[in-house]
Residue frames as a rotation matrix with the C-alpha (Angstrom) as fourth column:
MET 1
-0.559 0.306 0.771 17.15
0.029 -0.922 0.386 -0.30
0.829 0.238 0.507 -18.20
SER 2
-0.873 0.205 -0.442 15.79
0.475 0.158 -0.866 0.78
-0.107 -0.966 -0.236 -14.84
LYS 3
-0.029 0.990 0.139 12.22
0.925 -0.026 0.379 1.63
0.379 0.139 -0.915 -14.15
ALA 4
-0.331 -0.065 0.941 11.05
-0.044 -0.995 -0.085 5.04
0.942 -0.070 0.327 -13.41
PRO 5
-0.994 -0.019 -0.112 10.55
0.110 0.094 -0.990 5.71
0.029 -0.995 -0.091 -9.65
ILE 6
-0.158 0.969 -0.189 7.09
0.907 0.218 0.361 5.27
0.391 -0.114 -0.913 -8.30
ALA 7
-0.368 0.202 0.908 5.31
-0.193 -0.971 0.138 8.60
0.910 -0.124 0.396 -7.67
LYS 8
-0.934 0.078 -0.349 4.61
0.357 0.260 -0.897 9.02
0.021 -0.962 -0.271 -3.97
PRO 9
-0.189 0.973 0.135 0.85
0.523 -0.017 0.852 8.92
0.831 0.231 -0.505 -3.47
THR 10
-0.550 0.141 0.823 -0.81
-0.653 -0.688 -0.318 11.37
0.521 -0.712 0.470 -1.14
GLU 11
-0.859 0.342 0.381 -3.02
-0.134 0.570 -0.811 9.93
-0.494 -0.748 -0.444 1.71
SER 12
0.141 0.981 -0.133 -6.14
-0.582 -0.026 -0.813 10.33
-0.801 0.192 0.567 -0.42
GLU 13
0.183 -0.166 -0.969 -4.51
-0.919 0.322 -0.228 8.73
0.350 0.932 -0.094 -3.44
LEU 14
-0.870 -0.479 -0.118 -3.35
-0.391 0.815 -0.427 5.81
0.300 -0.326 -0.896 -1.20
GLU 15
-0.393 0.827 0.401 -6.99
-0.402 0.238 -0.884 5.38
-0.827 -0.508 0.239 -0.03
ILE 16
0.438 0.545 -0.715 -7.98
-0.840 -0.035 -0.541 5.06
-0.320 0.838 0.443 -3.65
LEU 17
-0.277 -0.660 -0.698 -5.08
-0.785 0.575 -0.231 2.63
0.554 0.484 -0.677 -4.46
GLN 18
-0.843 -0.066 0.534 -6.24
-0.413 0.715 -0.564 0.43
-0.344 -0.696 -0.630 -1.47
VAL 19
0.229 0.967 0.112 -9.74
-0.506 0.216 -0.835 0.20
-0.832 0.135 0.538 -3.11
LEU 20
0.543 -0.025 -0.839 -8.28
-0.834 0.095 -0.543 -0.66
0.094 0.995 0.030 -6.45
TRP 21
-0.577 -0.790 -0.207 -5.82
-0.721 0.612 -0.327 -3.19
0.385 -0.040 -0.922 -5.01
GLN 22
-0.738 0.356 0.573 -8.56
-0.286 0.604 -0.744 -4.91
-0.611 -0.713 -0.344 -3.05
HIS 23
0.189 0.952 0.242 -11.32
-0.117 0.267 -0.957 -4.92
-0.975 0.152 0.162 -5.71
GLY 24
-0.372 -0.404 0.836 -9.39
0.796 0.324 0.511 -4.69
-0.477 0.856 0.201 -9.06
PRO 25
-0.953 -0.014 0.302 -10.32
0.228 -0.687 0.690 -2.54
0.198 0.727 0.658 -12.00
THR 26
-0.168 0.920 -0.353 -13.52
0.936 0.037 -0.351 -0.61
-0.310 -0.389 -0.867 -11.18
THR 27
0.137 0.313 0.940 -15.43
0.667 -0.731 0.146 2.64
0.733 0.606 -0.309 -11.93
VAL 28
-0.675 -0.283 0.681 -15.27
-0.158 -0.846 -0.509 6.10
0.721 -0.451 0.526 -10.32
ARG 29
0.190 0.869 0.456 -18.67
-0.674 -0.222 0.705 5.49
0.714 -0.441 0.543 -8.83
PHE 30
0.689 0.038 -0.724 -17.56
0.336 0.868 0.366 2.14
0.643 -0.495 0.585 -7.04
VAL 31
-0.419 -0.890 -0.181 -14.31
0.667 -0.167 -0.726 3.83
0.616 -0.425 0.664 -5.72
ASN 32
-0.607 0.177 0.775 -16.36
-0.367 -0.927 -0.075 6.78
0.705 -0.330 0.628 -4.47
ASP 33
0.515 0.826 -0.231 -18.95
-0.343 0.446 0.827 4.42
0.786 -0.346 0.513 -2.85
GLU 34
0.395 -0.473 -0.788 -16.15
0.646 0.752 -0.128 2.63
0.653 -0.458 0.603 -1.01
LEU 35
-0.680 -0.680 0.274 -14.53
0.390 -0.652 -0.650 5.85
0.621 -0.336 0.709 0.14
SER 36
-0.320 0.653 0.686 -17.78
-0.559 -0.715 0.420 7.27
0.765 -0.249 0.594 1.41
GLN 37
0.508 0.531 -0.678 -18.18
0.232 0.674 0.702 4.40
0.830 -0.514 0.219 3.77
LYS 38
-0.160 -0.625 -0.764 -15.39
0.967 0.058 -0.249 5.80
0.200 -0.778 0.595 5.90
ARG 39
-0.380 0.049 -0.924 -16.05
0.371 -0.907 -0.201 9.52
-0.847 -0.419 0.326 5.30
GLU 40
0.641 0.767 -0.020 -18.11
0.318 -0.289 -0.903 11.76
-0.699 0.573 -0.429 3.09
VAL 41
-0.536 -0.841 -0.068 -16.42
0.184 -0.195 0.963 12.13
-0.824 0.504 0.259 -0.22
GLY 42
0.282 0.706 -0.649 -17.87
-0.493 -0.474 -0.730 13.86
-0.823 0.526 0.214 -3.28
TYR 43
0.704 0.123 0.699 -18.12
0.457 0.675 -0.579 12.11
-0.543 0.727 0.419 -6.72
THR 44
0.909 -0.321 0.264 -16.27
0.024 -0.593 -0.805 14.93
0.415 0.738 -0.532 -8.42
THR 45
0.451 -0.790 0.415 -13.48
-0.871 -0.288 0.398 14.84
-0.195 -0.541 -0.818 -5.87
THR 46
0.327 -0.289 0.900 -13.01
0.010 0.953 0.302 11.17
-0.945 -0.090 0.315 -6.44
LEU 47
0.818 0.044 0.574 -12.98
0.559 0.176 -0.810 11.69
-0.137 0.983 0.119 -10.28
LYS 48
0.838 -0.517 0.177 -10.41
-0.413 -0.811 -0.414 14.56
0.357 0.274 -0.893 -9.94
LEU 49
0.315 -0.660 0.682 -8.16
-0.716 0.307 0.627 12.41
-0.623 -0.686 -0.376 -7.81
LEU 50
0.485 -0.041 0.873 -8.33
0.360 0.920 -0.156 9.59
-0.797 0.390 0.461 -10.21
GLN 51
0.917 -0.153 0.368 -7.50
0.304 -0.329 -0.894 11.96
0.258 0.932 -0.255 -13.16
LEU 52
0.595 -0.758 0.268 -4.52
-0.792 -0.609 0.035 13.34
0.137 -0.233 -0.963 -11.22
MET 53
0.293 -0.445 0.846 -3.45
-0.342 0.778 0.527 9.81
-0.893 -0.444 0.076 -10.34
LEU 54
0.790 0.128 0.600 -3.58
0.467 0.508 -0.724 9.02
-0.397 0.852 0.341 -14.02
ASP 55
0.863 -0.462 0.203 -1.32
-0.243 -0.733 -0.635 11.91
0.443 0.499 -0.745 -14.79
LYS 56
0.315 -0.735 0.601 1.13
-0.926 -0.097 0.366 10.65
-0.210 -0.671 -0.711 -12.11
GLY 57
-0.229 -0.425 -0.876 1.18
-0.669 0.722 -0.175 7.18
0.707 0.546 -0.449 -13.44
LEU 58
-0.724 0.057 0.687 -0.49
-0.613 0.404 -0.679 5.64
-0.316 -0.913 -0.258 -10.31
VAL 59
-0.013 0.821 0.570 -3.54
0.023 0.570 -0.821 4.38
-1.000 0.002 -0.027 -12.22
LEU 60
-0.990 -0.142 0.014 -4.41
0.012 0.018 1.000 3.41
-0.142 0.990 -0.017 -15.72
ARG 61
-0.247 0.942 -0.226 -7.82
-0.483 -0.322 -0.814 4.08
-0.840 -0.092 0.535 -17.41
ASP 62
-0.775 0.125 0.620 -9.77
0.535 0.653 0.537 2.01
-0.337 0.747 -0.573 -19.84
ASP 63
-0.566 0.539 -0.624 -11.74
-0.497 -0.827 -0.264 4.39
-0.658 0.161 0.736 -22.12
ASP 64
-0.996 0.076 0.052 -13.26
0.087 0.575 0.814 1.64
0.032 0.815 -0.579 -24.24
SER 65
-0.205 0.976 -0.069 -16.81
0.920 0.217 0.327 2.04
0.334 0.004 -0.942 -22.79
ARG 66
0.292 0.477 0.829 -18.91
0.162 -0.879 0.449 4.99
0.943 0.003 -0.334 -21.79
THR 67
0.959 0.016 0.282 -18.01
-0.274 -0.186 0.944 4.38
0.068 -0.982 -0.174 -18.16
HIS 68
0.209 -0.973 -0.099 -14.30
-0.610 -0.051 -0.791 4.66
0.764 0.226 -0.604 -17.53
VAL 69
0.947 -0.021 -0.321 -12.64
0.209 0.799 0.564 1.86
0.244 -0.601 0.761 -15.65
TYR 70
0.354 -0.884 0.305 -9.66
-0.786 -0.458 -0.416 2.49
0.508 -0.092 -0.857 -13.60
ARG 71
0.874 -0.220 -0.433 -7.02
0.356 0.898 0.261 0.13
0.332 -0.382 0.863 -12.28
ALA 72
0.675 -0.727 -0.128 -3.84
-0.210 -0.355 0.911 0.45
-0.707 -0.588 -0.392 -10.18
ALA 73
0.848 -0.507 -0.157 -0.71
-0.242 -0.106 -0.965 1.05
0.472 0.855 -0.212 -12.25
VAL 74
-0.271 -0.885 0.379 1.67
-0.787 -0.023 -0.617 0.35
0.554 -0.466 -0.690 -9.26
ARG 75
-0.067 0.115 -0.991 1.99
0.282 0.955 0.092 -2.83
0.957 -0.273 -0.096 -7.34
GLN 76
0.862 0.401 0.310 0.89
-0.201 -0.292 0.935 -2.74
0.465 -0.868 -0.171 -3.70
GLU 77
0.658 -0.665 -0.354 4.07
0.721 0.420 0.551 -4.46
-0.217 -0.617 0.756 -2.38
GLU 78
-0.121 -0.823 0.555 6.29
0.895 -0.332 -0.297 -1.94
0.429 0.461 0.777 -4.29
THR 79
0.156 0.429 0.890 4.33
0.027 -0.902 0.430 1.02
0.987 -0.043 -0.152 -3.15
GLN 80
0.981 0.187 -0.057 4.24
0.042 0.085 0.996 -0.09
0.191 -0.979 0.075 0.48
GLY 81
0.418 -0.902 -0.112 8.00
0.903 0.399 0.158 -0.73
-0.097 -0.167 0.981 0.26
MET 82
-0.302 -0.453 0.839 8.78
0.591 -0.779 -0.208 2.71
0.748 0.434 0.503 -1.15
LEU 83
0.435 0.497 0.751 6.59
-0.223 -0.748 0.624 4.42
0.872 -0.439 -0.215 1.41
LEU 84
0.955 -0.083 -0.285 8.09
0.293 0.402 0.867 2.38
0.043 -0.912 0.408 4.32
ASP 85
0.098 -0.991 0.096 11.66
0.971 0.074 -0.228 3.04
0.218 0.116 0.969 3.19
ARG 86
-0.208 -0.119 0.971 10.99
0.182 -0.980 -0.081 6.82
0.961 0.160 0.226 3.12
PHE 87
0.725 0.554 0.409 9.29
-0.268 -0.321 0.908 6.69
0.635 -0.768 -0.084 6.50
VAL 88
0.741 -0.545 -0.392 12.00
0.668 0.540 0.512 4.71
-0.067 -0.641 0.764 8.20
GLU 89
-0.216 -0.904 0.369 14.68
0.865 -0.352 -0.359 7.00
0.454 0.242 0.858 6.79
ALA 90
-0.183 0.181 0.966 12.74
-0.043 -0.983 0.176 10.14
0.982 -0.009 0.188 7.85
ALA 91
0.659 0.615 0.433 11.41
-0.448 -0.141 0.883 9.09
0.604 -0.776 0.183 11.16
PHE 92
0.949 -0.213 0.232 13.97
-0.077 0.558 0.826 6.72
-0.306 -0.802 0.513 12.40
GLY 93
0.339 -0.908 -0.247 17.15
-0.763 -0.419 0.492 7.75
-0.550 0.021 -0.835 10.76
GLY 94
0.098 -0.199 -0.975 17.06
-0.866 0.466 -0.182 4.61
0.491 0.862 -0.127 8.61
SER 95
-0.828 -0.489 0.274 17.14
-0.556 0.656 -0.510 2.25
0.070 -0.575 -0.815 11.58
ALA 96
-0.134 0.788 -0.601 14.85
-0.308 0.543 0.781 -0.66
0.942 0.290 0.170 11.22
MET 97
-0.526 -0.067 -0.848 15.59
0.696 0.540 -0.474 -1.69
0.489 -0.839 -0.237 14.85
LYS 98
-0.973 0.187 -0.137 14.24
-0.067 -0.790 -0.610 1.71
-0.222 -0.584 0.781 16.08
LEU 99
-0.473 0.832 -0.290 11.16
-0.757 -0.216 0.616 1.26
0.450 0.511 0.732 14.08
VAL 100
-0.079 0.398 -0.914 10.45
0.145 0.912 0.384 -2.23
0.986 -0.102 -0.130 15.43
MET 101
-0.772 -0.174 -0.611 11.20
0.614 0.044 -0.788 -1.29
0.164 -0.984 0.073 19.07
GLN 102
-0.888 0.459 -0.024 8.82
-0.432 -0.851 -0.300 1.65
-0.158 -0.256 0.954 18.70
ALA 103
-0.243 0.841 -0.483 6.14
-0.681 0.206 0.702 -0.39
0.690 0.500 0.523 17.08
LEU 104
-0.118 0.183 -0.976 6.31
0.401 0.908 0.122 -3.30
0.909 -0.377 -0.180 19.64
GLY 105
-0.835 -0.291 -0.467 6.60
0.528 -0.186 -0.829 -0.86
0.154 -0.939 0.309 22.53
ASN 106
-0.894 0.448 0.023 3.55
-0.449 -0.892 -0.053 1.13
-0.003 -0.058 0.998 21.65
ARG 107
0.132 0.979 -0.157 0.97
-0.943 0.173 0.285 -1.55
0.306 0.110 0.946 21.49
ARG 108
0.084 -0.045 0.995 0.15
-0.617 0.782 0.088 -4.96
-0.782 -0.622 0.038 22.86
THR 109
-0.257 -0.254 -0.932 1.51
-0.922 0.353 0.158 -7.72
0.288 0.901 -0.325 20.70
SER 110
0.713 0.651 0.262 -0.22
-0.699 0.688 0.194 -11.06
-0.054 -0.322 0.945 20.76
LYS 111
0.128 -0.548 0.826 1.60
-0.313 0.768 0.558 -14.37
-0.941 -0.330 -0.073 21.38
GLU 112
0.525 0.130 0.841 0.81
0.636 0.598 -0.489 -15.31
-0.566 0.791 0.231 17.68
GLU 113
0.936 -0.330 0.124 2.33
-0.165 -0.723 -0.671 -12.07
0.311 0.607 -0.731 16.24
LEU 114
0.404 -0.855 0.324 5.43
-0.847 -0.217 0.485 -12.61
-0.344 -0.471 -0.812 18.38
ARG 115
0.194 -0.301 0.934 5.69
0.163 0.948 0.272 -16.17
-0.967 0.099 0.233 17.06
GLN 116
0.821 0.148 0.552 5.29
0.563 -0.044 -0.825 -14.86
-0.098 0.988 -0.119 13.44
ILE 117
0.843 -0.530 0.090 7.90
-0.524 -0.848 -0.080 -12.24
0.119 0.020 -0.993 14.15
ARG 118
0.215 -0.727 0.652 10.37
-0.559 0.456 0.693 -14.87
-0.801 -0.514 -0.308 15.51
THR 119
0.408 0.031 0.913 9.82
0.572 0.771 -0.281 -17.09
-0.712 0.636 0.297 12.38
LEU 120
0.968 -0.025 0.249 10.45
0.193 -0.559 -0.806 -14.17
0.160 0.829 -0.536 10.17
LEU 121
0.617 -0.775 0.136 13.62
-0.755 -0.534 0.380 -13.25
-0.222 -0.338 -0.915 12.13
ASN 122
0.142 -0.504 0.852 14.89
-0.135 0.842 0.522 -16.86
-0.981 -0.189 0.052 11.97
GLU 123
0.673 0.069 0.737 14.32
0.687 0.311 -0.657 -16.95
-0.274 0.948 0.162 8.15
ILE 124
0.933 -0.343 0.105 16.23
-0.251 -0.833 -0.493 -13.68
0.256 0.434 -0.864 7.80
GLU 125
0.445 -0.752 0.487 19.06
-0.722 0.021 0.691 -15.03
-0.530 -0.659 -0.533 9.99
ASN 126
0.018 -0.313 0.949 19.23
0.226 0.926 0.301 -18.19
-0.974 0.209 0.087 8.00
ASP 127
-0.679 -0.357 -0.641 19.21
-0.429 -0.515 0.742 -16.13
-0.595 0.779 0.197 4.74
LYS 128
-0.653 0.508 0.562 15.94
0.705 0.679 0.205 -17.51
-0.277 0.530 -0.801 3.52
PRO 129
-0.825 0.374 0.423 13.51
-0.025 -0.773 0.634 -15.31
0.564 0.513 0.647 1.55
ALA 130
-0.835 0.511 0.206 10.66
-0.377 -0.259 -0.889 -14.07
-0.401 -0.820 0.409 3.65
THR 131
-0.063 0.837 -0.544 8.19
-0.998 -0.062 0.020 -15.14
-0.017 0.544 0.839 0.93
GLU 132
-0.429 -0.084 -0.899 9.01
-0.212 0.977 0.010 -18.77
0.878 0.195 -0.437 1.44
LYS 133
-0.581 0.175 -0.795 7.20
0.676 0.648 -0.351 -20.87
0.453 -0.741 -0.495 4.10
GLY 134
0.398 0.911 -0.112 4.38
0.827 -0.303 0.474 -18.34
0.398 -0.281 -0.873 4.67
GLY 135
-0.600 -0.800 -0.023 6.56
0.754 -0.556 -0.351 -15.14
0.268 -0.227 0.936 5.02
PRO 136
-0.976 0.043 -0.212 5.30
0.071 -0.861 -0.503 -11.60
-0.204 -0.506 0.838 5.68
ASP 137
-0.509 0.850 -0.138 1.76
-0.307 -0.029 0.951 -12.30
0.804 0.526 0.276 4.13
GLU 138
0.103 0.540 -0.836 0.92
0.681 0.574 0.455 -14.12
0.725 -0.616 -0.308 7.31
LEU 139
-0.710 -0.450 -0.542 2.02
0.702 -0.387 -0.598 -11.25
0.059 -0.805 0.591 9.36
ALA 140
-0.715 0.502 0.486 -0.85
-0.167 -0.798 0.579 -9.12
0.679 0.333 0.655 8.24
């Protein structure tokens, strides 16, 4: 039985998911405080976004206490993968090579980043999963 596709989060929803992925289950107030560090966001706006995200299946809510606690209902890696796949298809015609060439050509890449990219490419060439031997998590 296949899973339902992940709903595509908006930019604001993605900001909220980043807070939940980084800090785990938390309150609307905490999410709002974190978002407000980057730009002014009203509490009711954050609450409404979380309610919409609950309806979309992006978050889950614990109603056991007076203060509702929200947590991400989607995995970070799955969401990033889905968004990247859509972006590569829409912006680069599905070409990973065009994406990489654009990314490397538009900014200075450190020697360490290039070393990690080479290691990842070697692992891919040798048919080894990227999660072994310090895969893409080290690329961050």
